[in-house]
N, C-alpha and C positions, 0 to 999 in steps of 0.2 A: 504493500499499499504505500509506503514511503517513496519508493523509487517510482512510482506512477504518480507522485504529487496529490494523493488521495487523503492524506492525513492532514487535517488543521492544525497547525501549532497552537499550543496553549496561550503562548505569550511570545512576543518578538521584541528584539533589542537591535536597533540600527546604530552602528559606530561611524557611519559617514561623519566627516568634519571633525572627528576627534583627534587629539594628539594622543600618543602612545600612553601617556599617563592617564588621561580622563578616559581613554577606551577601556584601560584595565580595570580602573575603578567603575565604569559603567558595567562591565561584564560581571564584575564581582558582585555589584548589588543587584543585577539582574538575575544571576544565578540564586542568591538568596531569596528574592522574590519568588521565582519559579519554584524553588523547592518548598517555601513556605505555603504556596498556593496548592502544592501537590501536583503540580505540572507533569505531563509525560513527555511533551516535545516543545523545544525552545527553538524559535528561529532566530539565529544570529546572522545579521547583514554586517557583512565585513567590506565589502566592496571587492571587486575582481583582483586577482593577482597580476602583478605587472612584471616585466621583464628585470631580472637581476641588474642592479645598479642604477635603475631608472629613477630611484628615490620616492616611487609610489608603491603603494600595496604592503607598507611596514606593518600596518594592524593584521592584515590577512596574515602575513608571515609569522607574525608573534603569536598568534590566537591558538595554535596547536599546543605550544609550550606552556602558555598561561593556563590551559584547560587541564593539561596534565599535571601541573604543579599546584593547581588550586586547591584549597582547603575543601572544595566541593567535589573533587575527582572521585571519591568514594560513592558518591551520589550518581554517577554518571555512567550510563550503560555504554553508549556509543556517540561517535561523533560522524556524521554523513554529510555528503553534500547535498544541497538543496535541488529539488526539481526547478526545471525552469521557470514555473509559475510563481515560485517563492523566491526567486532571485538567481537560480543556476549556481555557476561559477562564483558568484558574488556573495552567496550566504551559505550558510551550514544549518544542519538539523543537530541539535542537542538532545540526546533521548537520555531521559532519566531512568534508573532502576525502579522497578515496582517496589511500592512499600508494603513491608510484611505487617501482619498483624492487624491492618486496618480493614475497614468494610469495603467490600467491592459495590461500585455503582453501576 
């Protein structure tokens, strides 16, 4: 369903126009918010990757490391490229692990 663009993200974060510092803080706060809401899928809009040395695409290049080193890494099941309808190569889906012990809706 994810690869066909049939999943509607529970929350979206757009990092366009941010510096590396503010993008990191925005991502961290967004992960906090998504986890608190019990979200399963977060759409992270990073912008499209650029050619090495172009000076653009720095946020996209850093996001993988930020997520892997995040205090929320244990809550994340997977990170996948977004479907074109959700931004394609300029966005990622962050899929959170299912919560155990809660009620299913």
